[in-house]
C-alpha positions, 0 to 999 in steps of 0.5 A: 500500500502507498503511504502519503508524504504529508498530512494536515492535522485537521481531525482529532487524533491525526498527529498520532496516526501514521496513515497506514493503509491509505490508498494511493490518491486518497484525499482523506485518511480512512483511520483519522479523517485527516486531509492527505496531500502529496508533494507531486500532486498539487490541488487543481483550482478552477479559475473563476470567470473574469469579472466574477467573484469566486464562490466560497467552497463548501465542504460536503459532510461526511454523510447525509442523514435520511429519514425513512418511514416504516413500511407499514406507514409509507405504503398506506400514505402512498395509496391515499395520495394515489387515490386522491389524485385519481379522484380529482382527475376522475371528477374532472373527467366525469364532469368534463366529458360525461356532463357537458353543455352540449348534452341537454342541447343534443337531447333537445335536438333528438326530441325536435327531430322526432317531433316528440312533444312529450320530451319537449314538455319534460325539458320545459317542465310542463305537463304535455297533456295540458298543452294541445300541441305537445300532446301525443298525436298533435303533430301527426299531420299538418306539421313539418319539423325542423331539419339539419339540427346541429350544435354549432358551438359552446361558449362559456360565460365571461367571469364578472360580478355585479356592481352598484350603479350610480343611482344607488338603487340598481346593479349592473353586471361587469365582465372581468376578462382577466379571470378564467371563464365561468364554467358554471354557465355557458351559451350553446348555439344551435342551427337548423332549417325550416322550409329551407330557411336557415336559423340559429338560436343561442340557448342558456345552459347552467350546471346543476347540483354539486359533487360527482353528478353535475349535469347541465340543463337548458334555461326553459325560458329561451325554448318557449315556442308558441303558435296561435290561429287568427281568423277573419271569422271566429270558430274552429280551426285545424292547426296541425292535427289539433282543432282549436278556436281561432282568435278574432283578427286583430282590430286597430284603432285610429293610430294603427296600433292594435289592442294591448291585450294580445291573445297568448298562443299555445306552447308548441315545437318549432316547425312549419304548421298548416292551419285550415278553417271551414267556410260558411254562408258568409265566408270561403274556406281558408288555409295558410301555413306559418313558420315558427322558429324556436323560442319565438311566437307565431300566428297563423292568419286565416284570411277568408274571403266574403262569398260573392253571393253573401255580398250580393244578398247583403246589397239586396237587403240594403235596397229592400230596407231603403224601399221599406223606409220610403214606402212607410211615408211621413217622418222616417223611423230612426232605423232608416238612418235618413238625414235632413239638416233643415229640420222641416222633415220633423214637421211633415205629415204622416201621409207624405210620400218619399221617392228614392232618387238614388240609393246609397253606395256601400262597402261590405267588410268583415266586422271582426266578429264573424259577420259583415259590416256595411259602411255608407260611402256615398249617401243616397237621395230621397225626396218628399213633397207635402202642402203646408197649412198655408197652402205652400208646397214644401220639398224635403231632400234627405240623405239616405244612409244604410249602415248596418250589419249582416249576420248568418241566422238560423238555417244559414239565412242572412240577416241584415240589421240596419244601424239605428240613429237619430235623424239629423245626427252626424253619425248617421 
């Protein structure tokens, strides 16, 4: 064995140790731990980079103490850690893959493709049997479902918070784009076609519940689709395969605006609906189609035409009424609707006779209650002559008005009812 030439007494007992048994090139004595040096091997010192201070040398300890847990403790802890990591990962996988905003949207698409009113009613949270167009068999005829239904995209809502406004009474939602998206709320965009026309709709989706099972659900408010039938004449209307009562056609006032209380439609599936209404003695048959997009309201307007024979019979009834008033003679009855602004007509004798020179021109229009309304466009003229007590012959010229209504009576006959008014009044 090789013995070193020099030793540094940097360990206890180094002065009394002869360092026998130290291997060649060893830096430390195995017996006393003293640092060994040789005259022909100078320690190599690495030069520090120019301009950089040389780091202080740190001596490595002779041994490193390691903490080892008993096997009966270490193994269970490792198992718990693995289970925890797997549980967190599994939770994200289940909620992210099995439960996604697209899932309820695809369920809705399947129901719409099948024309399944019961399934749509379940999504809306209503009883299908309480809504005629959602009940079984309601869409067996007169209905075309949407086509090419698909989910076009999903966008999670932007994070944010509600902040008070300046008035101190209300709040507004302020979006915060520096935060991660709100993973509890999303917007699902659905595309589809109705009668060849493309539509898109954005639906609100919300994650429900807590724990492992957190499915998504669509906000039913955006899914509510309604349809109603409006007819020139009230009565039964066939809408798809369902018979309903038609609402009267909307009346407008002088400024062109309709009534404030508009009838509410029936809950329905989006699609193209066919509506039909049978005619009667006044009206022809009516039929129409209406396209109702998802989440919107549709109205099937059934515009029936007045039967030509009904209009002709109404005009004949007007002439007969005017002739009857003239034949009665004397001061005309209020129901005749004759007008004289001179006031002499009220003094004429009962046996005075009238001669109709021209009959009034009238228009026949719907009265929004199923009948016909007669408007005078140009008054007719009737002339009466009589002798006064003084022996003077007096001539009275009256305007002949024929406003009134025609309705369908018992047995399908037409009944004309003149509009009574006081003679001399402007509304005659």
